[in-house]
C-alpha positions as CSV (number, residue, x, y, z in Angstrom):
1,M,17.0,4.3,3.2
2,F,21.2,5.2,2.5
3,I,21.7,2.9,6.1
4,H,20.2,0.1,4.6
5,A,21.4,0.6,1.1
6,S,25.1,0.7,2.3
7,L,25.2,-2.2,4.3
8,V,23.5,-4.3,1.8
9,C,25.5,-2.9,-1.0
10,L,28.6,-4.2,1.6
11,F,27.4,-7.9,1.5
12,K,26.4,-8.0,-2.6
13,K,29.5,-6.5,-3.6
14,S,32.1,-8.1,-0.9
15,H,32.7,-12.0,-2.1
16,K,34.4,-12.1,1.7
17,A,31.4,-10.6,3.6
18,A,28.5,-12.6,1.6
19,A,30.2,-16.0,2.0
20,I,30.6,-15.1,5.6
21,L,27.0,-14.4,5.6
22,K,25.5,-17.3,3.7
23,E,27.6,-19.7,6.2
24,K,26.3,-17.5,9.6
25,I,22.7,-17.9,8.3
26,K,23.2,-21.9,7.8
27,Q,24.5,-21.9,11.4
28,H,21.7,-20.0,13.0
29,E,19.0,-21.9,10.6
30,I,17.1,-18.9,9.4
31,S,14.8,-19.2,6.3
32,G,14.3,-16.5,4.0
33,G,17.6,-16.2,2.1
34,G,20.0,-12.9,2.7
35,L,20.0,-9.2,2.5
36,K,17.4,-8.2,0.4
37,T,17.7,-4.9,-2.5
38,Y,15.0,-2.4,-2.7
39,V,14.6,-0.8,-5.7
40,E,13.6,3.4,-5.6
41,T,10.8,2.8,-8.3
42,R,9.1,-0.6,-6.3
43,W,8.1,1.0,-2.6
44,T,6.8,-2.3,-1.5
45,T,10.5,-3.9,-1.9
46,V,11.2,-1.2,0.8
47,H,10.0,-3.5,3.5
48,E,11.4,-6.4,2.5
49,C,15.1,-5.0,2.1
50,V,14.3,-3.5,6.2
51,S,12.8,-6.5,7.2
52,S,15.4,-8.7,6.0
53,I,17.9,-6.8,7.8
54,V,15.3,-7.7,11.9
55,R,15.4,-11.3,10.1
56,L,19.4,-11.6,10.0
57,K,20.3,-9.8,13.3
58,N,22.2,-12.3,15.1
59,C,24.5,-13.5,11.8
60,L,25.1,-9.2,11.3
61,E,26.1,-9.5,15.1
62,D,27.7,-12.5,14.9
63,I,30.0,-11.1,12.5
64,R,30.2,-7.6,14.3
65,D,31.9,-9.2,16.9
66,N,34.0,-12.1,15.5
67,H,34.8,-11.0,11.6
68,S,34.9,-7.1,12.0
69,E,37.5,-7.3,9.5
70,V,35.7,-8.1,6.5
71,I,33.4,-5.0,6.9
72,T,36.1,-2.6,5.4
73,T,33.6,0.5,5.8
74,P,34.3,2.2,9.0
75,A,30.4,4.3,9.0
76,I,29.0,0.4,8.4
77,L,30.7,-0.8,11.8
78,T,29.7,2.1,13.5
79,I,26.2,1.5,13.4
80,L,26.1,-2.0,13.4
81,H,27.4,-1.5,17.3
82,S,25.0,1.6,17.6
83,R,22.5,1.3,20.8
84,G,19.3,0.4,19.3
85,F,20.1,-0.2,15.9
86,F,18.1,-3.2,15.1
87,S,15.1,-1.2,17.4
88,D,14.8,1.1,15.0
89,M,15.5,-1.3,12.1
90,Q,12.4,-3.5,13.9
91,H,10.1,0.0,14.1
92,L,10.5,0.7,10.8
93,S,9.4,-2.4,9.5
94,E,6.5,-2.4,11.3
95,V,5.4,1.1,9.9
96,L,6.2,-0.3,6.0
97,F,4.4,-3.9,6.2
98,P,0.8,-1.6,5.8
99,V,2.8,-0.5,2.9
100,E,4.3,-4.3,1.1
101,A,0.7,-5.5,2.3
102,A,-1.5,-3.0,0.0
103,N,-4.1,-3.5,-2.7
104,S,-5.2,-2.4,-5.6
105,T,-8.3,-0.3,-4.9
106,L,-8.7,3.0,-3.4
107,A,-10.1,1.5,0.2
108,D,-7.5,-0.9,0.4
109,A,-4.9,1.9,-0.3
110,Y,-6.8,4.2,2.4
111,V,-6.9,1.8,5.0
112,N,-2.9,0.7,5.0
113,L,-2.4,4.5,5.3
114,M,-4.3,4.5,8.2
115,K,-2.5,0.9,9.4
116,I,0.6,3.1,8.4
117,A,-0.7,6.3,10.6
118,A,-1.7,4.0,13.8
119,V,2.1,2.9,13.8
120,I,3.5,5.9,13.5
121,Q,1.3,6.9,16.2
122,N,1.6,4.4,18.9
123,L,6.2,5.1,18.4
124,P,7.3,5.6,21.3
125,A,7.1,9.4,22.0
126,D,10.5,9.8,23.8
127,E,12.9,7.6,22.8
128,Y,11.9,7.4,19.5
129,K,10.7,10.9,19.5
130,G,12.9,12.7,16.1
131,F,12.4,9.4,14.2
132,R,8.6,9.7,15.6
133,N,8.2,13.2,14.2
134,H,10.5,12.7,11.1
135,C,8.0,9.5,10.6
136,I,5.0,12.4,10.9
137,K,6.5,14.6,8.8
138,K,6.7,13.0,5.8
139,F,3.7,11.1,6.2
140,N,1.6,14.3,6.7
141,H,3.5,15.3,3.4
142,R,2.0,12.2,1.3
143,F,-1.0,12.3,3.1
144,E,-1.8,15.3,0.9
145,E,-2.2,13.1,-2.5
146,F,-4.5,10.9,-0.3
147,N,-6.9,13.2,1.2
148,D,-9.2,13.3,-1.1
149,P,-12.9,12.3,-0.7
150,A,-12.8,9.7,-3.5
151,Y,-10.5,8.1,-0.4
152,Q,-12.7,8.6,1.9
153,L,-16.1,7.2,0.3
154,A,-14.4,4.0,-1.0
155,F,-13.2,3.3,2.7
156,F,-16.8,3.9,4.1
157,L,-18.3,1.6,1.5
158,H,-16.0,-0.7,2.0
159,P,-17.7,-4.1,3.4
160,A,-14.7,-5.6,5.7
161,Y,-15.1,-2.2,7.5
162,K,-18.3,0.3,6.7
163,G,-16.6,2.9,8.0
164,A,-15.2,1.6,11.1
165,G,-12.5,4.1,12.2
166,L,-14.1,7.4,11.1
167,K,-14.3,10.4,14.0
168,F,-17.9,11.6,14.2
169,G,-19.0,14.3,11.4
170,A,-16.8,12.2,8.9
171,F,-20.3,10.8,7.8
172,S,-21.2,14.3,6.2
173,L,-18.8,15.0,4.1
174,I,-18.7,11.7,2.5
175,A,-22.3,11.8,2.0
176,N,-21.9,14.8,0.4
177,Y,-19.5,13.6,-1.8
178,A,-21.3,10.7,-2.7
179,G,-24.1,12.9,-3.6
180,E,-22.1,15.5,-5.7
181,L,-20.5,12.4,-7.7
182,W,-24.1,11.4,-7.9
183,Q,-25.0,14.7,-9.9
184,K,-22.4,14.4,-11.8
185,M,-22.9,11.0,-12.9
186,G,-26.2,12.7,-14.5
187,K,-28.7,11.2,-12.4
188,S,-32.0,13.1,-10.5
189,K,-32.6,14.9,-7.3
190,K,-35.0,12.4,-6.1
191,S,-32.5,9.5,-7.0
192,C,-30.2,11.1,-5.1
193,E,-32.4,11.5,-1.8
194,K,-33.1,8.2,-2.1
195,L,-28.8,7.2,-2.5
196,L,-28.4,9.1,0.4
197,A,-31.3,7.5,2.5
198,Q,-29.6,4.0,1.2
199,M,-26.2,5.4,2.7
200,R,-27.9,5.7,6.4
201,I,-29.1,2.5,6.1
202,Y,-26.0,0.9,5.5
203,K,-23.8,3.5,7.9
204,E,-26.0,2.5,10.9
205,Q,-26.3,-1.3,10.5
206,I,-29.8,-2.4,11.4
207,C,-30.7,-5.8,10.6
208,I,-34.4,-5.0,10.0
209,V,-35.5,-2.4,8.0
210,N,-39.2,-1.0,7.3
211,G,-40.0,-4.7,7.8
212,K,-37.4,-6.1,6.0
213,P,-33.9,-8.1,6.7
214,N,-31.4,-5.4,5.5
215,P,-28.7,-6.4,3.1
216,Y,-26.2,-4.3,4.0
217,V,-25.7,-6.3,7.5
218,A,-24.8,-9.5,4.9
219,P,-21.0,-10.9,6.7
220,Y,-17.7,-10.2,4.7
221,T,-14.5,-12.6,4.4
222,I,-11.7,-11.1,4.7
223,G,-9.2,-13.4,2.2
224,S,-12.6,-14.9,0.6
225,D,-14.3,-12.2,-0.5
226,T,-14.0,-9.3,-2.4
227,P,-15.6,-5.7,-2.4
228,L,-17.0,-6.0,-6.0
229,M,-18.4,-9.8,-5.1
230,W,-19.7,-8.2,-2.1
231,W,-22.0,-5.1,-3.8
232,N,-22.6,-7.9,-6.9
233,T,-24.4,-10.4,-4.7
234,C,-26.5,-7.1,-2.7
235,E,-29.6,-6.9,-4.1
236,V,-31.2,-3.7,-3.6
237,K,-34.2,-1.6,-5.0
238,P,-33.3,0.5,-6.5
239,N,-30.1,-0.5,-6.4
240,Y,-28.3,3.2,-6.5
241,L,-25.8,2.9,-3.5
242,Q,-24.7,-0.6,-5.4
243,R,-24.0,0.8,-8.4
244,L,-21.6,4.0,-7.1
245,A,-19.9,1.3,-5.1
246,I,-18.8,-0.6,-7.9
247,K,-18.2,2.1,-9.9
248,L,-15.6,3.5,-6.7
249,F,-14.5,-0.4,-6.5
250,S,-14.0,-0.6,-10.4
251,I,-10.9,1.5,-10.0
252,T,-7.7,0.5,-9.3
253,P,-5.1,3.0,-8.8
254,S,-1.8,0.4,-8.4
255,S,0.9,1.7,-11.0
256,A,3.1,-1.7,-10.2
257,A,3.7,-2.7,-13.8
258,C,4.8,0.8,-15.1
259,E,7.3,1.6,-11.9
260,R,8.9,-2.1,-12.7
261,M,9.0,-1.2,-17.2
262,F,10.5,2.0,-15.6
263,S,12.9,-0.3,-13.5
264,S,14.2,-1.8,-16.5
265,L,14.5,1.1,-18.6
266,G,16.8,2.6,-15.8
267,W,19.1,-0.8,-16.3
268,L,19.0,-0.7,-20.0
269,Y,19.8,2.3,-20.3
270,G,22.6,2.9,-17.6
271,K,25.1,5.3,-17.2
272,C,27.1,5.4,-19.9
273,R,24.7,4.4,-22.9
274,T,23.7,8.2,-22.9
275,R,23.4,8.2,-26.8
276,L,21.2,5.2,-27.1
277,E,18.5,6.0,-29.2
278,I,14.8,6.1,-28.0
279,N,13.3,3.6,-30.8
280,K,16.4,1.4,-29.7
281,L,15.7,2.0,-26.1
282,E,11.8,1.1,-27.0
283,G,12.5,-2.0,-29.4
284,L,15.1,-3.6,-26.6
285,A,12.2,-2.9,-23.7
286,K,9.8,-4.5,-25.7
287,V,12.6,-7.5,-25.8
288,Y,13.3,-7.6,-22.2
289,Q,9.5,-7.7,-21.7
290,F,7.9,-10.2,-23.7
291,N,10.6,-12.3,-23.0
292,L,10.7,-12.1,-18.9
293,S,6.9,-12.5,-19.6
294,T,7.3,-15.9,-21.6
295,A,10.0,-17.4,-20.4
296,A,8.1,-19.7,-17.4
297,E,6.2,-21.1,-20.6
298,K,9.2,-21.7,-22.9
299,F,11.4,-23.0,-20.2
300,H,8.5,-25.4,-19.4
301,K,8.5,-26.6,-22.8
302,T,12.4,-28.0,-22.9
303,Q,12.1,-29.2,-19.1
304,T,9.1,-30.6,-18.7
305,E,9.9,-32.6,-15.3
306,I,10.1,-28.8,-13.8
307,S,6.7,-27.3,-12.4
308,P,6.2,-24.2,-14.0
309,E,5.9,-22.6,-11.0
310,T,9.5,-23.5,-10.6
311,M,10.4,-21.8,-13.8
312,K,8.7,-18.9,-12.9
313,N,10.9,-18.7,-10.1
314,I,13.8,-18.6,-11.9
315,A,12.6,-16.5,-14.6
316,E,12.5,-13.9,-12.1
317,T,15.4,-14.9,-10.2
318,V,17.3,-14.3,-13.2
319,F,15.3,-10.6,-14.4
320,N,15.9,-9.7,-10.9
321,E,19.4,-9.3,-10.9
322,F,19.7,-6.8,-13.2
323,E,17.4,-4.4,-11.0
324,E,19.6,-5.5,-8.2
325,E,23.0,-4.3,-10.6
326,A,21.2,-1.1,-10.5
327,F,20.9,-1.0,-7.0
328,L,24.1,-1.7,-6.4
329,E,25.5,1.4,-9.4
330,E,23.6,3.7,-7.3
331,S,24.3,2.1,-3.5
332,E,27.7,2.5,-3.7
333,N,28.6,5.7,-3.7
334,A,25.9,7.0,-1.0
335,E,26.9,9.2,1.6
336,L,25.8,7.7,4.8
337,P,24.2,9.9,7.1
338,N,25.2,10.2,10.6
339,P,23.8,7.7,12.7
340,A,22.9,9.6,15.8
341,E,21.1,12.5,14.4
342,H,17.8,12.6,15.3
343,L,18.1,10.7,18.4
344,Y,18.2,13.4,21.1
345,T,16.3,16.2,20.4
346,N,14.7,18.9,22.1
347,E,12.0,19.7,19.6
348,Q,7.8,19.4,20.0
349,D,5.8,16.5,19.0
350,L,4.3,16.8,15.9
351,N,0.3,15.6,15.3
352,L,-0.7,13.3,12.1
353,D,-3.1,15.7,9.5
354,I,-5.5,12.0,9.6
355,S,-5.7,12.1,12.9
356,N,-8.6,15.0,12.5
357,M,-10.7,11.9,11.0
358,I,-9.6,9.0,12.3
359,N,-10.0,7.6,15.7
360,F,-6.8,5.1,16.2
361,Q,-8.2,3.4,19.5
362,S,-10.7,1.1,16.6
363,S,-10.0,-2.3,16.3
364,I,-9.8,-1.9,12.7
365,F,-5.7,-0.7,13.3
366,N,-5.3,-4.0,15.0
367,S,-5.5,-6.5,12.6
368,N,-4.1,-6.9,9.3
369,G,-9.0,-7.9,-4.2
370,N,-10.1,-9.3,-8.3
371,N,-12.1,-7.2,-9.8
372,N,-14.9,-7.9,-12.1
373,E,-17.1,-6.0,-14.3
374,H,-20.3,-5.4,-13.7
375,E,-22.8,-4.5,-15.8
376,E,-25.3,-2.1,-14.6
377,S,-29.4,-2.9,-14.4
378,S,-32.0,-1.7,-16.6
379,D,-35.1,-1.9,-14.6
380,D,-37.6,0.0,-14.1
381,E,-36.3,1.5,-10.9
382,S,-33.9,4.2,-13.2
383,S,-37.0,6.1,-14.4
384,D,-36.4,8.9,-11.8
385,E,-32.7,9.1,-12.2
386,D,-32.3,11.1,-15.3
387,D,-35.4,12.9,-15.0
388,E,-35.1,16.6,-15.9
389,D,-34.0,17.7,-12.3
390,D,-30.4,17.7,-13.0
391,E,-30.2,21.1,-10.9
392,Y,-29.5,21.0,-6.9
393,D,-28.0,21.3,-4.1
394,V,-26.8,18.2,-2.0
395,N,-25.7,20.1,0.9
396,E,-29.0,20.8,1.5
397,I,-30.5,17.3,1.3
398,V,-27.5,15.8,3.0
399,I,-29.0,18.8,6.2
400,S,-32.6,17.9,5.3
401,I,-32.1,14.3,6.1
402,E,-30.3,14.4,9.2
403,R,-32.7,17.0,10.5
404,M,-35.4,14.5,10.0
405,Q,-33.6,12.0,11.5
406,C,-33.2,13.7,14.5
407,T,-36.6,14.2,14.8
């Protein structure tokens, strides 16, 4: 990202370059504003930065060819002249788009991770071999953090996908983890057997089960439904699978608010205020966060003719300037890498670790929730959940059910 940071930093710090870029944007009638910055602790902003470079390709090429004197850094000019730079940015933008669009459930995190892997898998292996291998190395390193059965179970229980894309044999691993999780919740062996049976019915997606409609085949509308909403209305007795799914989809792994606060603390502390006491820094952060959260309401009271949405956009623009200043300070001394690095290499093609479990030919990779608390039912179906038989082997139950299915 040093290349993108240095390019953005040049047009942010040079008034002449910024003015020419603004003029070119008007001439080419490009919407969406100028070049976007990114913050390291807010990883969703990286896609905005890269996509802005792709969006302003014509403007940057015009400046490169007709106003090269405003580009005072020779390395930047070399990068803009390099063959395939904007094509590389386009591929990188496609890789980062699932990250930018990620939601806040375990399943959504895993789905978007799979989509990133699918984009990397489809990168040209010849022309972008070095870049592709670099992406695979980074992805495999990060995938270790998400290679957890909890994410796979949440993806399996997501009603929009229902395990689509999982390779043969993945269900046994997921079912085994679901049983272990159910056992840790203090549930009995009998209820665990019923839970795994419900998982098989959910996986098969058969319309009629034992002469009754299968509630697990109910449709899911992306954009209107949420996993919690769907599972809350999936009425089955006993509701073991429903309760397990609701627990999983009640987990929100997003740390965006925490990351944003750390960005604010970095701007407040800076490089010069090294003797700022912790208590004083905490007080400044509280004032900053309070002003940020109440700015739209306060401005709306004094300017009644301006809508609250407009005031919110103004407040975000003003406070985001603080983070841009921190971005520029970090970027101005960044060392540019060699733009030709990794373009030509004889290294062998690498493989994605996630490919052992995921089928990238699935249709879910070709497409692009509010959480409500759910009170667990206390009906009589829970009578066999918590008996004394809580010492059992989950794997043995999974194997026995599979044998029954085969016979």
